[in-house]
C-alpha positions in Angstrom: -7.0 73.3 -13.0 -7.9 70.5 -15.4 -4.8 68.6 -14.4 -5.7 69.1 -10.7 -9.2 67.9 -11.2 -7.9 64.8 -13.0 -5.3 64.2 -10.2 -8.2 64.5 -7.6 -10.3 61.9 -9.4 -7.4 59.5 -9.7 -6.6 59.8 -5.9 -10.4 59.4 -5.2 -10.6 56.2 -7.2 -7.4 54.8 -5.6 -8.5 55.6 -2.1 -12.2 54.3 -2.3 -11.4 50.6 -2.2 -8.9 50.9 0.6 -11.3 53.0 2.7 -14.0 50.2 2.1 -11.5 47.6 3.3 -10.4 49.7 6.3 -14.2 50.0 7.3 -14.5 46.2 7.1 -11.3 45.8 9.1 -12.6 48.2 11.7 -15.8 46.2 11.9 -14.0 43.0 12.3 -11.9 44.4 15.1 -15.1 45.7 16.8 -16.8 42.3 16.3 -13.8 40.4 17.8 -14.0 42.6 21.0 -17.7 41.4 21.3 -16.5 38.0 20.9 -19.7 36.1 19.8 -23.1 36.2 18.3 -26.2 34.1 18.5 -27.9 33.0 15.3 -31.4 31.6 15.2 -31.3 29.7 11.9 -33.9 27.6 9.8 -32.3 27.7 6.4 -30.0 24.7 6.4 -29.5 21.2 7.9 -27.9 21.3 11.3 -24.6 20.3 9.7 -24.7 23.0 7.1 -25.6 25.7 9.6 -22.8 24.6 12.0 -20.3 24.5 9.1 -21.2 28.2 8.2 -20.9 29.1 11.8 -17.5 27.5 12.0 -16.3 29.1 8.8 -17.1 32.6 10.2 -15.2 31.8 13.5 -12.2 30.6 11.5 -12.1 33.9 9.4 -12.7 36.3 12.1 -12.2 34.7 15.6 -15.8 35.4 16.5 -17.9 32.6 18.1 -21.3 31.8 16.6 -23.9 30.2 18.9 -25.9 28.3 16.2 -29.5 27.6 17.3 -30.8 25.5 14.4 -34.5 24.6 14.4 -37.3 24.6 11.8 -38.7 28.0 10.8 -41.9 28.1 12.9 -40.1 26.8 16.0 -37.4 29.5 15.6 -40.1 32.2 15.2 -41.9 31.1 18.3 -38.7 31.1 20.2 -38.0 34.6 19.1 -41.5 35.9 19.9 -41.1 34.3 23.5 -37.8 36.1 23.8 -39.6 39.4 22.9 -42.4 38.8 25.3 -40.0 38.3 28.1 -38.0 41.4 27.1 -34.9 39.3 26.4 -32.5 40.0 23.5 -30.8 36.5 22.9 -30.9 36.3 19.1 -28.5 38.6 17.3 -29.2 37.5 13.6 -32.6 35.8 12.7 -32.8 33.6 9.6 -36.1 32.0 8.7 -37.4 30.2 5.5 -40.9 31.9 6.1 -40.8 35.3 4.6 -44.0 36.3 6.5 -42.0 36.3 9.8 -39.9 39.2 8.4 -42.9 41.2 7.1 -44.4 41.0 10.6 -41.3 41.7 12.5 -40.3 44.5 10.3 -43.8 46.2 10.7 -43.2 45.9 14.5 -39.7 47.6 14.0 -37.8 44.6 15.5 -34.9 44.8 13.1 -31.8 46.9 12.8 -31.5 48.4 9.4 -28.2 47.3 7.8 -27.4 47.0 4.2 -24.3 44.7 3.7 -21.6 46.2 1.5 -21.5 42.9 -0.3 -25.2 42.9 -1.2 -24.5 44.1 -4.7 -22.2 41.2 -5.4 -24.8 38.4 -5.1 -26.9 37.2 -8.1 -29.2 40.1 -9.3 -32.2 37.8 -8.7 -31.7 37.9 -5.0 -30.7 41.5 -4.5 -33.1 44.2 -2.9 -35.5 41.6 -1.5 -36.6 44.2 1.0 -36.4 47.7 -0.5 -36.3 49.3 2.9 -33.0 47.3 3.8 -34.2 45.7 7.0 -33.9 42.0 5.8 -31.9 40.4 3.0 -31.9 37.2 1.0 -29.2 35.0 2.5 -30.2 31.5 1.2 -32.2 30.0 -1.6 -33.4 26.5 -2.4 -36.0 24.4 -4.1 -38.7 22.1 -3.1 -38.7 19.3 -5.8 -40.0 15.8 -6.2 -37.4 13.3 -4.7 -37.3 9.6 -4.7 -35.4 6.4 -3.5 -33.4 5.1 -6.6 -33.2 1.6 -5.1 -37.0 1.4 -5.1 -38.1 3.7 -8.0 -36.7 3.7 -11.5 -36.1 7.2 -13.1 -38.7 6.6 -15.7 -41.3 5.6 -13.0 -40.5 8.6 -10.7 -43.2 11.4 -10.4 -42.7 14.1 -13.0 -45.2 16.7 -11.9 -46.8 17.5 -8.4 -50.1 15.8 -9.2 -48.3 12.5 -9.7 -48.1 12.2 -5.9 -51.8 11.8 -5.9 -51.6 8.5 -7.9 -52.9 5.5 -6.0 -49.7 3.6 -6.8 -47.9 5.8 -4.2 -50.4 5.1 -1.3 -48.3 4.6 1.8 -45.1 5.5 -0.1 -45.1 9.3 0.1 -43.0 11.4 2.6 -43.8 15.2 3.3 -42.9 17.7 6.0 -45.4 19.8 8.1 -46.2 23.5 7.3 -46.7 24.2 11.0 -42.9 23.5 11.5 -41.1 24.1 8.2 -41.1 27.4 6.2 -40.1 25.3 3.1 -43.1 23.0 3.5 -45.4 26.0 4.2 -44.4 27.7 1.1 -44.8 24.5 -0.9 -48.3 23.9 0.6 -49.4 27.4 -0.3 -48.1 27.0 -3.8 -50.0 23.7 -4.3 -53.1 25.3 -3.1 -52.7 28.2 -5.5 -52.1 25.9 -8.4 -54.6 23.1 -7.7 -56.9 24.1 -4.8 -57.1 22.6 -1.4 -58.5 19.4 -3.0 -54.9 18.5 -3.8 -54.2 17.8 -0.2 -57.6 16.2 0.4 -56.6 13.7 -2.4 -53.1 13.5 -1.1 -54.4 12.6 2.5 -56.0 9.5 0.9 -52.4 8.2 0.0 -51.6 8.3 3.6 -48.3 10.2 3.4 -45.7 10.0 6.3 -45.7 13.5 7.8 -42.4 14.6 9.4 -41.7 18.1 10.8 -38.7 19.5 8.9 -38.6 19.0 5.1 -35.3 17.4 5.7 -37.1 14.5 7.4 -38.0 13.3 4.0 -34.4 12.5 3.3 -34.4 10.3 6.4 -37.7 8.5 5.4 -36.4 7.9 1.8 -33.0 6.7 3.0 -34.6 4.2 5.5 -36.8 2.9 2.8 -39.9 3.8 4.9 -41.2 5.8 1.8 -40.2 5.8 -1.9 -41.2 9.4 -3.1 -41.4 12.8 -1.4 -41.8 16.5 -1.7 -38.3 17.3 -0.5 -35.6 19.9 -0.5 -33.1 19.7 -3.4 -30.2 20.6 -1.3 -30.4 18.2 1.5 -31.5 15.3 -0.9 -28.6 15.9 -3.3 -26.2 16.2 -0.3 -27.3 12.9 1.0 -27.0 11.4 -2.5 -23.4 12.6 -2.7 -22.6 10.6 0.4 -23.7 7.4 -1.5 -27.4 7.2 -0.4 -29.9 6.0 -3.0 -31.6 9.4 -3.6 -32.4 11.5 -6.7 -34.2 14.7 -7.5 -37.0 15.0 -10.2 -37.5 18.7 -11.2 -41.4 18.9 -11.6 -42.5 20.0 -15.0 -45.1 22.3 -13.4 -42.4 24.1 -11.5 -40.0 23.5 -8.6 -41.0 25.8 -5.6 -38.4 28.5 -5.2 -37.7 29.2 -1.5 -36.1 32.7 -0.8 -34.9 32.8 2.8 -33.9 36.1 4.4 -31.8 37.1 7.4 -31.9 40.3 9.7 -30.2 41.7 12.6 -32.4 42.0 15.7 -32.9 45.6 17.1 -31.0 45.8 20.5 -28.6 43.2 19.6 -26.0 42.8 22.3 -23.4 42.2 19.6 -24.2 44.7 16.8 -20.8 44.7 15.3 -20.5 40.9 15.1 -24.0 40.8 13.6 -23.1 43.2 10.9 -19.9 41.3 10.1 -21.9 38.1 10.0 -24.3 39.5 7.5 -21.3 40.6 5.3 -20.0 37.1 5.7 -23.2 35.4 4.6 -22.6 37.3 1.2 -19.1 36.2 0.9 -17.5 33.9 -1.6 -16.4 31.7 1.3 -20.0 31.3 2.6 -21.3 30.6 -0.9 -18.7 27.8 -1.3 -19.9 26.3 2.1 -23.5 26.6 0.8 -22.6 24.9 -2.5 -20.8 22.2 -0.5 -24.2 21.4 1.2 -25.9 21.7 -2.0 -27.7 25.0 -1.4 -28.0 27.5 -4.3 -24.7 29.7 -4.0 -25.7 33.3 -4.1 -22.4 34.4 -5.5 -22.0 34.2 -9.2 -18.3 33.2 -8.9 -19.3 29.9 -7.2 -20.8 27.2 -9.6 -23.8 25.1 -8.8 -23.1 22.0 -6.9 -22.4 18.7 -8.8 -25.6 17.0 -9.9 -27.7 20.1 -9.3 -29.2 22.1 -12.2 -28.2 25.8 -12.3 -31.3 27.8 -11.2 -31.3 29.4 -14.7 -32.2 26.0 -16.1 -35.1 25.2 -13.7 -38.8 26.1 -14.1 -39.6 27.7 -10.7 -42.7 28.9 -9.1 -43.3 30.7 -5.9 -45.9 32.8 -4.1 -45.5 36.6 -3.5 -44.3 37.9 -0.2 -47.8 39.2 0.5 -49.3 35.8 -0.3 -46.8 34.0 2.0 -47.5 36.4 4.9 -51.2 36.0 4.8 -51.4 32.4 3.3 -49.1 30.2 5.4 -51.0 30.7 8.7 -54.2 29.9 6.8 -52.8 26.7 5.3 -51.5 25.5 8.6 -55.0 25.6 9.9 -56.5 23.8 6.9 -53.6 21.2 7.1 -54.6 20.4 10.6 -58.2 20.0 9.6 -57.3 17.6 6.8 -54.4 15.6 8.2 -55.4 15.9 11.8 -51.9 16.9 13.3 
């Protein structure tokens, strides 16, 4: 009996991995029959999002319709779809966690826990204990600058340095009414220094774009010299030979955790599930690293020139603070900056 029991255990262990692979293979076959999925995405630059979509298509032969916008625009588009009883978006990815809190409470998501979710860095696992949305991207809001106009020793070292009068007319920032990255950054600055931080920043007449990635354009063009920018898009541009650098603020880089979820009623449920698995793959992590986002898989090293997340002092609001706070700071922002 003992021999039979041992044999049964050995067989079970041998079969389990094969079964998991067979399930994923069956999912891939079902996804291929559906043929496509539509992805509302705010995590990356347009180039990075398209690269990820292309990688999925190359792996599985399933087309990804990439709809890349800023977080608030993607959310408003999704709400309009819902209002019109349309199911266009299959997978929704935003940089504003509050979107997921609200949509989950309205039961707008299909519950799905990717098999690969246990393989990403522990810090990003189990973001939603109920399993409706999952961390699929992470990045930092840091101080950034144009190296042709600002020497490293003169670059801002902490967030309050942007308030120095010497940067009047030289600062670039995004808009919390469009960008989830910017909304989280604004909320964090308010939490650290009060709204007077932005009343003082307004006096330096910053150039305000929409996306946080607009700061890269402003710095590259020489229109502005310093910014509150995303580490990934800044370092990606620097790697292409542009005069940009990142300064990790001593009072904390703002950590952005960006989830994804499958929409309930998706017309392509198998393709959507397979895509969620793909976002946790080593292949996707390598594409993220190529575009200087934080790779979620431990097997993939940090991009060249970027500090590993373990070496960076980070700060971030809680999920509850983001859900309640970003709509509030958008209104305060418009009162202060007039846009």
